[in-house]
N, CA, C and O of each residue as an XYZ file, in Angstrom:
528
protein
N      -6.747    -39.972   -149.152
C      -6.768    -38.604   -148.541
C      -6.700    -38.692   -147.043
O      -7.140    -39.676   -146.448
N      -6.149    -37.663   -146.429
C      -6.028    -37.565   -145.015
C      -7.368    -37.118   -144.470
O      -8.054    -36.296   -145.077
N      -7.740    -37.670   -143.305
C      -9.014    -37.323   -142.690
C      -9.039    -35.865   -142.248
O     -10.090    -35.223   -142.249
N      -7.895    -35.358   -141.879
C      -7.857    -33.961   -141.471
C      -8.057    -32.988   -142.593
O      -8.593    -31.898   -142.393
N      -7.603    -33.395   -143.851
C      -7.826    -32.558   -145.000
C      -9.283    -32.510   -145.462
O      -9.705    -31.544   -146.097
N     -10.059    -33.569   -145.138
C     -11.452    -33.661   -145.530
C     -12.346    -32.866   -144.676
O     -13.489    -32.639   -145.072
N     -11.919    -32.402   -143.497
C     -12.731    -31.619   -142.586
C     -12.972    -30.237   -143.110
O     -12.119    -29.631   -143.758
N     -14.178    -29.741   -142.810
C     -14.519    -28.342   -143.149
C     -14.200    -27.518   -141.915
O     -14.602    -27.836   -140.796
N     -13.453    -26.434   -142.167
C     -13.028    -25.587   -141.028
C     -14.229    -25.014   -140.284
O     -15.149    -24.477   -140.902
N     -14.219    -25.123   -139.011
C     -15.260    -24.560   -138.141
C     -16.461    -25.518   -137.954
O     -17.372    -25.217   -137.181
N     -16.464    -26.667   -138.658
C     -17.579    -27.622   -138.555
C     -17.714    -28.161   -137.143
O     -18.837    -28.355   -136.679
N     -16.641    -28.405   -136.455
C     -16.707    -29.014   -135.099
C     -17.211    -28.021   -134.093
O     -17.580    -28.434   -132.994
N     -17.255    -26.731   -134.386
C     -17.782    -25.736   -133.429
C     -19.273    -25.516   -133.563
O     -19.859    -24.799   -132.752
N     -19.902    -26.108   -134.558
C     -21.355    -25.977   -134.736
C     -22.095    -26.755   -133.667
O     -21.604    -27.788   -133.212
N     -23.254    -26.289   -133.257
C     -24.114    -26.966   -132.290
C     -24.720    -28.240   -132.994
O     -25.260    -28.145   -134.096
N     -24.621    -29.333   -132.374
C     -25.133    -30.551   -133.002
C     -26.629    -30.775   -132.743
O     -27.275    -31.525   -133.475
N     -27.168    -30.145   -131.732
C     -28.580    -30.376   -131.440
C     -29.500    -29.359   -132.181
O     -30.722    -29.441   -132.064
N     -28.927    -28.435   -132.918
C     -29.727    -27.468   -133.601
C     -30.318    -28.017   -134.875
O     -29.593    -28.598   -135.683
N     -31.635    -27.850   -135.086
C     -32.334    -28.311   -136.321
C     -32.218    -27.276   -137.382
O     -32.088    -26.093   -137.067
N     -32.257    -27.658   -138.617
C     -32.197    -26.674   -139.749
C     -33.428    -25.803   -139.730
O     -34.489    -26.220   -139.265
N     -33.287    -24.583   -140.240
C     -34.414    -23.651   -140.209
C     -35.503    -23.985   -141.245
O     -36.610    -23.451   -141.172
N     -35.194    -24.850   -142.191
C     -36.181    -25.201   -143.216
C     -36.012    -26.723   -143.541
O     -35.038    -27.367   -143.152
N     -36.984    -27.224   -144.247
C     -36.943    -28.633   -144.662
C     -35.928    -28.794   -145.763
O     -36.055    -28.193   -146.830
N     -34.917    -29.606   -145.506
C     -33.837    -29.816   -146.473
C     -34.117    -30.908   -147.497
O     -33.401    -31.016   -148.493
N     -35.145    -31.715   -147.270
C     -35.328    -32.910   -148.115
C     -35.666    -32.554   -149.577
O     -35.170    -33.270   -150.446
N     -36.437    -31.550   -149.933
C     -36.674    -31.290   -151.385
C     -35.369    -31.031   -152.121
O     -35.234    -31.464   -153.265
N     -34.402    -30.347   -151.521
C     -33.149    -30.120   -152.205
C     -32.342    -31.359   -152.372
O     -31.665    -31.526   -153.387
N     -32.392    -32.239   -151.403
C     -31.680    -33.535   -151.428
C     -32.372    -34.416   -152.478
O     -31.699    -34.972   -153.347
N     -33.651    -34.546   -152.414
C     -34.392    -35.409   -153.322
C     -34.188    -35.014   -154.773
O     -34.135    -35.870   -155.656
N     -34.074    -33.720   -155.017
C     -33.898    -33.253   -156.389
C     -32.547    -33.662   -156.992
O     -32.409    -33.779   -158.209
N     -31.556    -33.875   -156.119
C     -30.239    -34.275   -156.606
C     -30.055    -35.804   -156.705
O     -29.068    -36.293   -157.254
N     -31.003    -36.513   -156.175
C     -30.868    -38.057   -156.257
C     -31.265    -38.523   -157.641
O     -32.139    -37.940   -158.282
N     -30.594    -39.608   -158.105
C     -30.955    -40.215   -159.351
C     -32.242    -40.992   -159.190
O     -32.453    -41.627   -158.156
N     -33.129    -40.956   -160.213
C     -34.367    -41.732   -160.091
C     -34.087    -43.206   -160.062
O     -33.141    -43.664   -160.703
N     -34.876    -43.963   -159.341
C     -34.679    -45.402   -159.255
C     -35.202    -46.041   -160.513
O     -36.159    -45.565   -161.124
N     -34.543    -47.160   -160.903
C     -35.016    -47.936   -162.042
C     -36.277    -48.671   -161.622
O     -36.417    -49.125   -160.486
N     -37.173    -48.769   -162.563
C     -38.378    -49.566   -162.316
C     -38.037    -51.042   -162.321
O     -37.329    -51.515   -163.210
N     -38.546    -51.791   -161.311
C     -38.178    -53.219   -161.226
C     -38.847    -54.014   -162.362
O     -39.968    -53.736   -162.789
N     -38.075    -55.035   -162.826
C     -38.617    -55.952   -163.824
C     -39.494    -57.003   -163.174
O     -39.022    -57.767   -162.333
N     -40.719    -57.052   -163.536
C     -41.691    -57.859   -162.840
C     -41.598    -59.333   -163.217
O     -41.475    -59.640   -164.403
N     -41.651    -60.271   -162.245
C     -41.491    -61.678   -162.550
C     -42.542    -62.210   -163.527
O     -42.282    -63.139   -164.292
N     -43.773    -61.585   -163.485
C     -44.866    -62.043   -164.360
C     -44.437    -61.734   -165.807
O     -44.756    -62.517   -166.701
N     -43.742    -60.649   -166.062
C     -43.254    -60.349   -167.411
C     -42.228    -61.366   -167.840
O     -42.163    -61.722   -169.016
N     -41.418    -61.845   -166.902
C     -40.440    -62.930   -167.247
C     -41.115    -64.141   -167.668
O     -40.708    -64.762   -168.650
N     -42.174    -64.543   -166.955
C     -42.933    -65.770   -167.329
C     -43.532    -65.610   -168.725
O     -43.440    -66.498   -169.573
N     -44.143    -64.456   -168.931
C     -44.786    -64.220   -170.198
C     -43.789    -64.205   -171.353
O     -44.060    -64.732   -172.432
N     -42.632    -63.594   -171.108
C     -41.625    -63.584   -172.096
C     -41.016    -64.992   -172.438
O     -40.761    -65.342   -173.590
N     -40.815    -65.739   -171.359
C     -40.314    -67.108   -171.571
C     -41.287    -67.961   -172.273
O     -40.917    -68.742   -173.150
N     -42.593    -67.833   -171.898
C     -43.601    -68.671   -172.577
C     -43.756    -68.301   -174.029
O     -43.882    -69.166   -174.896
N     -43.745    -66.980   -174.295
C     -43.935    -66.606   -175.681
C     -42.732    -67.020   -176.542
O     -42.900    -67.381   -177.707
N     -41.533    -66.970   -175.978
C     -40.355    -67.401   -176.702
C     -40.398    -68.895   -176.983
O     -40.111    -69.333   -178.097
N     -40.764    -69.686   -175.953
C     -40.886    -71.120   -176.204
C     -41.975    -71.482   -177.211
O     -41.796    -72.350   -178.066
N     -43.089    -70.803   -177.086
C     -44.160    -71.064   -178.005
C     -43.784    -70.651   -179.432
O     -44.147    -71.350   -180.379
N     -43.081    -69.560   -179.608
C     -42.706    -69.113   -180.943
C     -41.689    -70.118   -181.511
O     -41.804    -70.501   -182.675
N     -40.707    -70.549   -180.724
C     -39.731    -71.504   -181.223
C     -40.365    -72.869   -181.553
O     -40.016    -73.512   -182.543
N     -41.296    -73.283   -180.698
C     -41.987    -74.580   -181.018
C     -42.802    -74.442   -182.288
O     -42.881    -75.389   -183.070
N     -43.404    -73.301   -182.510
C     -44.218    -73.143   -183.719
C     -43.323    -73.208   -184.955
O     -43.642    -73.905   -185.917
N     -42.208    -72.486   -184.930
C     -41.332    -72.503   -186.069
C     -40.756    -73.887   -186.296
O     -40.672    -74.339   -187.438
N     -40.368    -74.548   -185.263
C     -39.783    -75.893   -185.372
C     -40.820    -76.893   -185.855
O     -40.521    -77.762   -186.675
N     -42.051    -76.767   -185.342
C     -43.039    -77.782   -185.741
C     -43.453    -77.567   -187.219
O     -43.712    -78.525   -187.948
N     -43.505    -76.303   -187.630
C     -43.866    -76.084   -189.037
C     -42.734    -76.476   -189.985
O     -42.982    -76.860   -191.128
N     -41.506    -76.380   -189.512
C     -40.379    -76.733   -190.410
C     -40.292    -78.252   -190.610
O     -39.721    -78.714   -191.598
N     -40.857    -79.030   -189.675
C     -40.780    -80.503   -189.774
C     -41.964    -81.045   -190.625
O     -41.922    -82.192   -191.071
N     -42.961    -80.264   -190.836
C     -44.130    -80.759   -191.579
C     -43.927    -80.585   -193.084
O     -43.510    -79.515   -193.526
N     -44.209    -81.597   -193.860
C     -44.100    -81.414   -195.276
C     -45.217    -80.513   -195.861
O     -46.340    -80.515   -195.356
N     -44.914    -79.773   -196.887
C     -45.941    -78.917   -197.476
C     -46.297    -79.455   -198.876
O     -45.462    -79.950   -199.633
N     -47.604    -79.316   -199.155
C     -48.035    -79.742   -200.459
C     -47.712    -78.739   -201.534
O     -47.151    -77.681   -201.252
N     -48.060    -79.057   -202.767
C     -47.720    -78.153   -203.910
C     -48.338    -76.750   -203.750
O     -47.740    -75.766   -204.185
N     -49.483    -76.655   -203.155
C     -50.145    -75.340   -202.963
C     -49.606    -74.554   -201.780
O     -50.041    -73.425   -201.552
N     -48.694    -75.103   -201.039
C     -48.135    -74.463   -199.856
C     -48.899    -74.754   -198.596
O     -48.548    -74.258   -197.526
N     -49.963    -75.570   -198.706
C     -50.700    -75.907   -197.506
C     -50.063    -77.080   -196.797
O     -49.391    -77.905   -197.416
N     -50.278    -77.153   -195.479
C     -49.632    -78.195   -194.711
C     -50.400    -79.505   -194.937
O     -51.628    -79.546   -194.860
N     -49.663    -80.544   -195.209
C     -50.263    -81.889   -195.336
C     -50.280    -82.566   -193.994
O     -49.452    -82.242   -193.143
N     -51.149    -83.455   -193.775
C     -51.256    -84.185   -192.512
C     -50.539    -85.525   -192.635
O     -50.952    -86.495   -192.000
N     -49.518    -85.601   -193.403
C     -48.724    -86.817   -193.591
C     -47.821    -86.940   -192.347
O     -47.087    -86.009   -192.015
N     -47.883    -88.066   -191.685
C     -46.926    -88.295   -190.559
C     -45.729    -89.061   -191.051
O     -45.836    -90.174   -191.567
N     -44.612    -88.449   -190.880
C     -43.334    -89.074   -191.345
C     -42.596    -89.477   -190.084
O     -42.613    -88.760   -189.084
N     -41.948    -90.634   -190.139
C     -41.140    -91.045   -188.989
C     -39.966    -90.090   -188.774
O     -39.329    -89.656   -189.733
N     -39.686    -89.766   -187.514
C     -38.613    -88.846   -187.214
C     -37.312    -89.614   -187.017
O     -37.324    -90.735   -186.508
N     -36.197    -89.021   -187.414
C     -34.900    -89.621   -187.145
C     -34.697    -89.488   -185.653
O     -35.448    -88.804   -184.957
N     -33.681    -90.149   -185.189
C     -33.336    -90.136   -183.749
C     -33.011    -88.685   -183.293
O     -33.451    -88.232   -182.237
N     -32.237    -87.999   -184.121
C     -31.890    -86.625   -183.744
C     -33.105    -85.664   -183.723
O     -33.242    -84.828   -182.831
N     -33.965    -85.818   -184.727
C     -35.147    -84.997   -184.813
C     -36.057    -85.294   -183.642
O     -36.622    -84.384   -183.036
N     -36.196    -86.555   -183.328
C     -37.106    -86.950   -182.173
C     -36.524    -86.304   -180.890
O     -37.290    -85.790   -180.075
N     -35.217    -86.319   -180.699
C     -34.607    -85.735   -179.525
C     -34.904    -84.265   -179.415
O     -35.196    -83.734   -178.344
N     -34.816    -83.606   -180.595
C     -35.123    -82.129   -180.607
C     -36.572    -81.873   -180.255
O     -36.873    -80.982   -179.461
N     -37.497    -82.669   -180.856
C     -38.924    -82.516   -180.512
C     -39.191    -82.745   -179.034
O     -39.963    -82.018   -178.409
N     -38.539    -83.772   -178.478
C     -38.715    -84.060   -177.051
C     -38.157    -82.930   -176.194
O     -38.742    -82.604   -175.161
N     -37.065    -82.337   -176.586
C     -36.522    -81.207   -175.826
C     -37.420    -80.008   -175.896
O     -37.606    -79.311   -174.898
N     -37.999    -79.744   -177.093
C     -38.930    -78.659   -177.241
C     -40.218    -78.888   -176.424
O     -40.766    -77.969   -175.816
N     -40.666    -80.129   -176.439
C     -41.835    -80.505   -175.647
C     -41.568    -80.270   -174.149
O     -42.448    -79.796   -173.430
N     -40.384    -80.594   -173.694
C     -40.030    -80.390   -172.301
C     -40.071    -78.873   -171.934
O     -40.560    -78.499   -170.868
N     -39.555    -78.033   -172.828
C     -39.544    -76.568   -172.641
C     -40.993    -76.063   -172.607
O     -41.357    -75.258   -171.750
N     -41.809    -76.544   -173.542
C     -43.214    -76.104   -173.585
C     -43.951    -76.493   -172.321
O     -44.746    -75.721   -171.784
N     -43.675    -77.714   -171.846
C     -44.353    -78.122   -170.581
C     -43.893    -77.252   -169.407
O     -44.691    -76.900   -168.538
N     -42.623    -76.916   -169.390
C     -42.084    -76.047   -168.327
C     -42.758    -74.676   -168.435
O     -43.169    -74.108   -167.423
N     -42.870    -74.159   -169.623
C     -43.509    -72.868   -169.806
C     -44.987    -72.924   -169.391
O     -45.499    -71.942   -168.853
N     -45.662    -74.006   -169.618
C     -47.049    -74.171   -169.243
C     -47.150    -74.184   -167.676
O     -48.043    -73.564   -167.098
N     -46.202    -74.912   -167.016
C     -46.251    -74.838   -165.536
C     -46.027    -73.431   -165.020
O     -46.688    -72.987   -164.081
N     -45.088    -72.734   -165.644
C     -44.837    -71.364   -165.148
C     -46.010    -70.423   -165.413
O     -46.304    -69.535   -164.612
N     -46.688    -70.637   -166.576
C     -47.864    -69.814   -166.846
C     -49.023    -70.109   -165.854
O     -49.747    -69.215   -165.416
N     -49.150    -71.411   -165.531
C     -50.212    -71.720   -164.573
C     -49.904    -71.134   -163.189
O     -50.804    -70.709   -162.465
N     -48.647    -71.123   -162.850
C     -48.270    -70.520   -161.578
C     -48.509    -68.992   -161.610
O     -49.016    -68.419   -160.645
N     -48.146    -68.357   -162.709
C     -48.379    -66.913   -162.823
C     -49.899    -66.651   -162.807
O     -50.332    -65.659   -162.220
N     -50.703    -67.496   -163.421
C     -52.156    -67.259   -163.414
C     -52.726    -67.417   -162.004
O     -53.777    -66.841   -161.725
N     -52.108    -68.143   -161.130
C     -52.534    -68.222   -159.773
C     -52.437    -66.872   -159.101
O     -53.285    -66.484   -158.296
N     -51.365    -66.160   -159.459
C     -51.105    -64.816   -158.879
C     -51.946    -63.723   -159.561
O     -52.325    -62.734   -158.934
N     -52.223    -63.919   -160.836
C     -52.980    -62.904   -161.573
C     -53.992    -63.635   -162.483
O     -53.789    -63.733   -163.693
N     -55.064    -64.137   -161.890
C     -56.001    -65.009   -162.677
C     -56.787    -64.273   -163.761
O     -57.336    -64.914   -164.657
N     -56.852    -62.939   -163.699
C     -57.615    -62.197   -164.677
C     -56.770    -61.635   -165.855
O     -57.257    -60.839   -166.659
N     -55.528    -62.060   -165.928
C     -54.640    -61.496   -166.959
C     -54.938    -62.109   -168.356
O     -54.710    -63.297   -168.586
N     -55.445    -61.274   -169.265
C     -55.750    -61.840   -170.628
C     -54.474    -62.241   -171.352
O     -54.487    -63.174   -172.155
N     -53.392    -61.561   -171.086
C     -52.098    -61.925   -171.750
C     -51.691    -63.317   -171.321
O     -51.353    -64.155   -172.157
N     -51.721    -63.576   -169.994
C     -51.279    -64.890   -169.545
C     -52.234    -66.013   -170.037
O     -51.796    -67.127   -170.324
N     -53.541    -65.692   -170.125
C     -54.479    -66.700   -170.612
C     -54.222    -67.048   -172.114
O     -54.293    -68.201   -172.539
N     -53.926    -65.990   -172.865
C     -53.625    -66.181   -174.301
C     -52.350    -66.995   -174.466
O     -52.290    -67.904   -175.294
N     -51.328    -66.667   -173.676
C     -50.078    -67.395   -173.727
C     -50.283    -68.843   -173.369
O     -49.723    -69.732   -174.010
N     -51.084    -69.090   -172.347
C     -51.357    -70.456   -171.920
C     -52.041    -71.249   -173.020
O     -51.669    -72.392   -173.287
N     -53.028    -70.657   -173.654
C     -53.725    -71.351   -174.755
C     -52.757    -71.641   -175.897
O     -52.775    -72.738   -176.454
N     -51.955    -70.722   -176.237
C     -50.915    -70.916   -177.269
C     -49.950    -72.048   -176.929
O     -49.615    -72.899   -177.752
N     -49.518    -72.005   -175.653
C     -48.581    -73.060   -175.186
C     -49.264    -74.424   -175.198
O     -48.618    -75.401   -175.577
N     -50.499    -74.544   -174.816
C     -51.229    -75.822   -174.869
C     -51.307    -76.319   -176.310
O     -51.145    -77.508   -176.588
N     -51.558    -75.381   -177.212
C     -51.674    -75.777   -178.650
C     -50.329    -76.350   -179.063
O     -50.283    -77.428   -179.657
N     -49.216    -75.651   -178.761
C     -47.866    -76.128   -179.150
C     -47.590    -77.472   -178.567
O     -46.994    -78.328   -179.221
N     -48.014    -77.678   -177.337
C     -47.779    -78.932   -176.649
C     -48.533    -80.079   -177.420
O     -47.966    -81.148   -177.643
N     -49.722    -79.852   -177.789
C     -50.480    -80.887   -178.549
C     -49.781    -81.155   -179.899
O     -49.655    -82.308   -180.313
N     -49.339    -80.112   -180.566
C     -48.668    -80.268   -181.907
C     -47.377    -81.121   -181.740
O     -47.123    -82.060   -182.494
N     -46.594    -80.751   -180.734
C     -45.354    -81.491   -180.552
C     -45.613    -82.999   -180.104
O     -44.909    -83.929   -180.496
N     -46.615    -83.134   -179.306
C     -46.929    -84.495   -178.869
C     -47.389    -85.378   -180.064
O     -47.093    -86.570   -180.143
N     -48.129    -84.718   -180.984
C     -48.587    -85.451   -182.149
C     -47.441    -85.831   -183.081
O     -47.545    -86.772   -183.869
N     -46.354    -85.086   -182.975
C     -45.200    -85.403   -183.851
C     -44.451    -86.665   -183.387
O     -43.764    -87.314   -184.175
N     -44.593    -86.995   -182.107
C     -43.809    -88.119   -181.571
C     -44.484    -89.454   -181.868
O     -43.966    -90.505   -181.492
């Protein structure tokens, strides 16, 4: 578009130092789109930790043999090379989640959610370590 076509007729003749007779902000604010609420980093840590803990739980339970009654037996079976690599990778993720949760707890030490996630993550870490 041409700049001359965009001009409003008579606009250049208006006084530039004159203030509006009323507050214009309420009308402007009403036409603005509301801002999105930011995604908090603490929620990211909690989400990552719960995901890792859940995956580790499912994986660790799938590797344990079950007895006839459906209860978990405490039989330790040697892991194949591939299974061992998977357990070690999961253990690495759980340790990373634990470090992130401890960092998050430094920022929010009274968070019951973070404390629960940390306890769950520590349990998963012990379970995975016992599998190796």
